[in-house]
C-alpha positions as a Python dict, from the first residue, in 0.01 Angstrom:
ca = {
    (1, 'X'): (0, 0, 0),
    (2, 'X'): (130, 344, -83),
    (3, 'X'): (154, 631, 162),
    (4, 'X'): (-128, 802, -27),
    (5, 'X'): (-352, 496, 0),
    (6, 'X'): (-298, 471, 373),
    (7, 'X'): (-381, 837, 439),
    (8, 'X'): (-707, 858, 632),
    (9, 'X'): (-970, 1057, 451),
    (10, 'X'): (-895, 927, 104),
    (11, 'X'): (-1139, 675, -38),
    (12, 'X'): (-1012, 327, 23),
    (13, 'X'): (-1162, -10, -56),
    (14, 'X'): (-1300, -226, 218),
    (15, 'X'): (-1016, -471, 157),
    (16, 'X'): (-758, -195, 213),
    (17, 'X'): (-934, -72, 524),
    (18, 'X'): (-956, -423, 668),
    (19, 'X'): (-586, -483, 597),
    (20, 'X'): (-489, -157, 766),
    (21, 'X'): (-721, -230, 1060),
    (22, 'X'): (-567, -573, 1105),
    (23, 'X'): (-232, -399, 1140),
    (24, 'X'): (-376, -195, 1428),
    (25, 'X'): (-471, 117, 1234),
    (26, 'X'): (-764, 253, 1436),
    (27, 'X'): (-826, 534, 1190),
    (28, 'X'): (-885, 278, 916),
    (29, 'X'): (-1131, 96, 1138),
    (30, 'X'): (-1294, 430, 1214),
    (31, 'X'): (-1352, 468, 841),
    (32, 'X'): (-1517, 126, 835),
    (33, 'X'): (-1743, 233, 1121),
    (34, 'X'): (-1835, 560, 948),
    (35, 'X'): (-1895, 379, 620),
    (36, 'X'): (-2127, 115, 765),
    (37, 'X'): (-2279, 259, 1082),
    (38, 'X'): (-2591, 369, 894),
    (39, 'X'): (-2641, 24, 746),
    (40, 'X'): (-2583, -155, 1074),
    (41, 'X'): (-2787, 87, 1287),
    (42, 'X'): (-3071, 76, 1036),
    (43, 'X'): (-3071, -303, 1026),
    (44, 'X'): (-3085, -321, 1404),
    (45, 'X'): (-3345, -46, 1441),
    (46, 'X'): (-3571, -211, 1184),
    (47, 'X'): (-3560, -525, 1395),
    (48, 'X'): (-3600, -383, 1745),
    (49, 'X'): (-3769, -45, 1690),
    (50, 'X'): (-3578, 111, 1977),
    (51, 'X'): (-3331, 384, 1885),
    (52, 'X'): (-3132, 368, 2206),
    (53, 'X'): (-3106, -11, 2197),
    (54, 'X'): (-3013, -5, 1828),
    (55, 'X'): (-2728, 238, 1899),
    (56, 'X'): (-2600, 18, 2183),
    (57, 'X'): (-2617, -298, 1973),
    (58, 'X'): (-2446, -122, 1681),
    (59, 'X'): (-2164, -18, 1912),
    (60, 'X'): (-2135, -377, 2036),
    (61, 'X'): (-2132, -494, 1675),
    (62, 'X'): (-1836, -276, 1580),
    (63, 'X'): (-1650, -365, 1898),
    (64, 'X'): (-1697, -734, 1822),
    (65, 'X'): (-1586, -675, 1463),
    (66, 'X'): (-1268, -497, 1579),
    (67, 'X'): (-1186, -785, 1810),
    (68, 'X'): (-1245, -1052, 1547),
    (69, 'X'): (-1105, -895, 1230),
    (70, 'X'): (-863, -1184, 1197),
    (71, 'X'): (-1164, -1414, 1150),
    (72, 'X'): (-1285, -1229, 841),
    (73, 'X'): (-1181, -1465, 563),
    (74, 'X'): (-1317, -1259, 274),
    (75, 'X'): (-1259, -886, 338),
    (76, 'X'): (-1449, -799, 21),
    (77, 'X'): (-1762, -927, 199),
    (78, 'X'): (-1718, -687, 491),
    (79, 'X'): (-2076, -546, 486),
    (80, 'X'): (-2232, -894, 498),
    (81, 'X'): (-1993, -995, 778),
    (82, 'X'): (-2085, -686, 981),
    (83, 'X'): (-2456, -755, 926),
    (84, 'X'): (-2407, -1112, 1049),
    (85, 'X'): (-2235, -987, 1364),
    (86, 'X'): (-2521, -740, 1416),
    (87, 'X'): (-2779, -1018, 1380),
    (88, 'X'): (-2594, -1225, 1640),
    (89, 'X'): (-2579, -928, 1878),
    (90, 'X'): (-2954, -870, 1831),
    (91, 'X'): (-3025, -1234, 1909),
    (92, 'X'): (-2800, -1215, 2216),
    (93, 'X'): (-2990, -908, 2335),
    (94, 'X'): (-3327, -1076, 2279),
    (95, 'X'): (-3217, -1388, 2467),
    (96, 'X'): (-3098, -1173, 2757),
    (97, 'X'): (-3431, -986, 2759),
    (98, 'X'): (-3619, -1317, 2773),
    (99, 'X'): (-3397, -1437, 3060),
    (100, 'X'): (-3447, -1109, 3246),
    (101, 'X'): (-3825, -1127, 3199),
    (102, 'X'): (-3822, -1484, 3331),
    (103, 'X'): (-3617, -1376, 3636),
    (104, 'X'): (-3861, -1092, 3705),
    (105, 'X'): (-4160, -1324, 3668),
    (106, 'X'): (-4006, -1571, 3915),
    (107, 'X'): (-3934, -1290, 4161),
    (108, 'X'): (-4291, -1161, 4140),
    (109, 'X'): (-4429, -1513, 4180),
    (110, 'X'): (-4209, -1576, 4485),
    (111, 'X'): (-4309, -1245, 4638),
    (112, 'X'): (-4676, -1320, 4573),
    (113, 'X'): (-4647, -1664, 4736),
    (114, 'X'): (-4475, -1516, 5042),
    (115, 'X'): (-4732, -1240, 5066),
    (116, 'X'): (-5022, -1487, 5045),
    (117, 'X'): (-4857, -1721, 5295),
    (118, 'X'): (-4822, -1430, 5536),
    (119, 'X'): (-5196, -1374, 5515),
    (120, 'X'): (-5195, -1093, 5264),
}
């Protein structure tokens, strides 16, 4: 890669940005985030309908992507890979919400039983 191609701000291909990111170039990864945050946030928002949650999950998506860049076998398929990570993060969030709802339901049921047993 030439010095011009590695300068942040110039248009680079996804493959170039992934290669630079794998070498620890955070600015290159920042370009990836800027390039795809609309796609990823929109995908997540269309699924959950919650802007705040979609922003959190998008952030988790990009963090997971940064940590697992070495696992991206086909850098030219970066958008699809990011979308897959986002889908997994959404599923993780939904599973956690289901677990939390189940914990709350058990707590309410236990409280209700104790209250009734105490003569309430």
